[in-house]
N, C-alpha and C positions, 0 to 999 in steps of 0.2 A: 194593754198596748199601747194607752195614753202613760203608764209611767212611763215607759219605757221612752218613750217618745220628750217625755218633759224631764225626765235624767239628761238624755240627751243632748239637749234645748238647753240645761244648764252646761254642759261639759266643753260643749262646741261656744258657747261664751266667756266661759272661764279661759280656754285656749287661746281664745280671741284678745280677747285682755294683755293675756299674758306675753303674748308674742309682740301684741301692740307694742306693748310698755318695754319687751325683748329687745326690739325693733329702734326702739326712738333711743334711749339710753343706751343699751350693749352694742345697737349694732349704725348707730348714728357715725363713728368717727371710719368704721368698715367698710361701706356701703358706699355708692357714689350717689348721692342724691334722686338720681333719675329708678338707680335700685330699690332707693330710700322705698319713692311712689309705687312701683310696685307692689312691692311686699305688705304697704301700708293698704294696695287695692283687697287683695287674699286677707288683707285680715277685716278690713270691711264690707266684703261680699260674706263670710264667714258667719259676722255678727248678723248679718243681717238674716240672716236663712234662720241663725240661731233662736232669734226675736222670733221669726217665721214657724217655727215648730211648738213654740211654747202656743202661742197663739190655736193648733193644728191641736196641739196635746191636752188643750181646755175647751175648747167653739163644739156644742152639738151642731152645727152646724153640717158637718162632713159625717157625712157614711164611713163607718168603720174600716170597709175596702182602702178607702179615696182614701184616709189619715196611712195605712201601711204604705201606700204603695209613693203617697207623697214623702210620707219621712226614709223610706229606698231611694228613692230620686234624691230628697235634699242629704245625705248621707252620702253617700255617692257622689253630689254633684261638687258640694263642700269639699273633698276627699280631691277629685279632678281634677275642680279650675283650681279650689284655693292650697290645696298644696303641693300639684307642679306649678304656680304661681311663686309661691317660699322659696322651690327649689330653684327656680328657674333666676331669683332675684339673687340668690345668695351663692350661683355659679362661680364665681372669679372668687370667693372665701370658701368656700368649699373644697376648692378642684375638680368636681362633680360636674359630669357634661350633662344636664337639665335637659338637654335642646333633643333629646332622643324621645323623650316622652313628652315633648311641648306640647303634642295630637292631643294627650289626650286635655287639656285646660279646654280649648273648646266641646269636645263631647259634655264637658263637665258643666260646663255655661248653657247648655244646651239639655243637659238633664233638670239645670235648676230652672229654668223659663217653661220646660214644660213640666216643672210642680206647682209651678205661680200657673198655669193656663189648666191645669186638673182641676185648683180647688178654684177657680175662676166658675171652669163647666157648671160644677156645683153648686157652686151661689147661682150661677145661672135656672136651673132645675127647682130651688131652693121656689117658693110657692109664695107670690106676693103678700104682703101686710099689709093689712088696709086701716090699722090701728097708728 
């Protein structure tokens, strides 16, 4: 599972960098400033969670079951949160009305929050190290 988590983290990071560069250079003249800011929010949160998955995939402080749950929550959360934000930010450009799926943005955000919460709960269960 660690290998899958790490590969997914790298892929999410690559996509975040590519989308960020595309937005900064290719979409700069095509999107309003507000839409650019919205798009960048999606990129930023995608990158935060790519880095989180790098940690999850390499740490020994999380049980395998928790790693798996966190992995799927982050993957679906990024898809729903960042993915819907990308769609909403480029609606005027694509002509596709993403407002009908806008309800998945907070669902994705909640999954991301829950993934961090599960990680915290696992850390709270660790025995104290006095060294």
